[in-house]
C-alpha positions, 0 to 999 in steps of 0.5 A: 427780942424779935427782929426789928422790921421795916414797920419800926422805922415809921414813914420813910417818905423823903428820907435817904435810906441806905439798903444793904443788899446782897448783890454778890452775883456771878459775872462772866465777861461783865455779864450777870449769869444768875440775877437771883440775888438782885431779884431777891432785893426787889420786894424791899426796894419797891416798898421803899420806892412806893413810900417815896424814900430816896434809896441808896443801895449798897453791896459787896461783890467778890473779894477785891481785897480793899481796893478798886478792881474793875472786874468786881464793879457793881455797874452791871448790877445797877444796869440790871436793877434798872431793867428789873425796876423799870426805872433809871438807877444812878450809879456812883463810881465810888463808895463814900467819895465825891461820886457817891455824895453827888449821886445821893444828893441828886436823888428825888423821892422814889429814886434809887442809886447804887454805890460802888462795891463796898469792899473797894474800901478797906474799912468794910472788912477790916478786923480793926474796929476803929477802921471799920467804924470810921468807914461806917460813919462815912456810909452813915453820912449818906442816909437817914436810916438803914434797911439791912437786907443782905442775908448772905452777909449777916454772919459777918461783922462788917462795917455795912452789916454791923457797925452801920446798923448801930449808928443809924436807925436800922431794921431788917428788910423783907428778904432777911425777915423771910429768911429768918422765918423759914430757917427758924421753922427748920430748927424750932418746930419743923413739920414731920417727917423732916429730911435734910439732904447735904452735899458739896465737896467736904464733910468738914464744911458741914460738921456744925450743921450735921451736929446741930440737926441730927437731934432734930431730923428724921432722915439725913441724906448724904451725897456730893463729894462728902459722901466718899468720906462716909463710904470710906468710914463704912469700909469701902475703897473710894479710889481717887474720889474726894476723901477727908481721912482726918474726918473718918472718926467724926463721921463714924461718930455721926453714924453711931449718933444717928443709929442711937437717935433713930435717925434714918441715915440714907447713904449712897448705894451707887455712884458715877465713877469717871476716868478723870475730872473732865466733862467728856471723861469716860464714866460708869456707874458702880455699886458703893462696895465696888467703886474700884472694880471699874475699868479705871481701878483705883484711879477712878473718881466718883463725880455724882451719886448713882441712879439707885441712890438718886431714887432713894433720896427722891423717895425720902424727900417726897415722903417728908413734910419739911426738907432742907437741901444744901450742896449739889450731889455731884459736879452738876456743871458737867452734864454727865454728872448732873443727874443726881442733883437734878433728881434731888431738885425735882423731888423738892418741887414735889414736897407736900410741905416746906422745901428749902434750897439752902443757897450757894451752889444749890441755888445756882444748880437749880437755876442752871438745871432749868427749875423756876424759883417758884417751884420751891418753898424757899431758895435761900440767898445765903449759903454760909449764913444759912448754914451758920444759922442752922448750926445755932450760931449767933449771927452779928448782922441779925443780933444788931437788928434785935434777933436773939 
């Protein structure tokens, strides 16, 4: 079965439409530091507004543990959404209480309201099906239809993602439709050569993706903190760099599989090694086989791929027709250790084909490093959801919308 899309709901003029967005944005002192996920919701929201629907936008933000917590309020999101839409957006101070009901009742055709953080209610994430369903029933009372557009949560069986989609007539919004289309292309019929670039801190976070994609890719580049487990599996000493010793045999297995299948495994040949985990730490570049032969000895910490590795990754990326990247190459938040991530991002902008940035830290990195979204083929809004899709897992928030 194919994904149910907006067309399947017919005319929504005058209808109350609950839109499950993903407004889980980073906040600092109550200010949004990256509004990418808010902007990603605009195509669906504008479509509904133009149809004359009465839009009830809802989302989670952070992990407030089932109770109201001011630092996780969606109030800044409602304000930013109003600025982006160029129209007033009402804000309800609760999820399904009096304030939410009043805000929804006051909507006219084409109006938008945002209700408070769904995770302020224990029913949203409850493992108890009855409790979750009861909360979904209360949410359903606010709308006539559901448009599910929060791709970042489709791997979660939560009240607003799964149960609500069973209660109300439901369909995927434009964002989920686009995410599924792009990720399906990455797994089913990618244009070749196909390169995957993986970073981030832990190999264990990416086991499923490596396993599922190894038979499908032509090149696999490994950077970030996880690279040191690969280097250790090659027999290199890695000082105090991140190392998952319990994954060494698994990694050796991946290396053997890559060799058997003719997959080009591009591993780091050098790294930036620092005296400590600090933005102003002393650092040097060292060869992969001499990471402890630095002034810091066995106390050195690898915090980025080195320039030779960055050049090799960039070459592998630019020579491919399809590229998926998930996970930074180093501690990009610190300027001294951002060069590897920046080199990978730059190379992705030069791909003659489909380039996909796999959400999460990778999406944050490209924006922090000054790259505009439109320089990439697609920036996913769901790090965990993207990875689980690429692992071949069933995602409850998609299955309930008809995706098989």
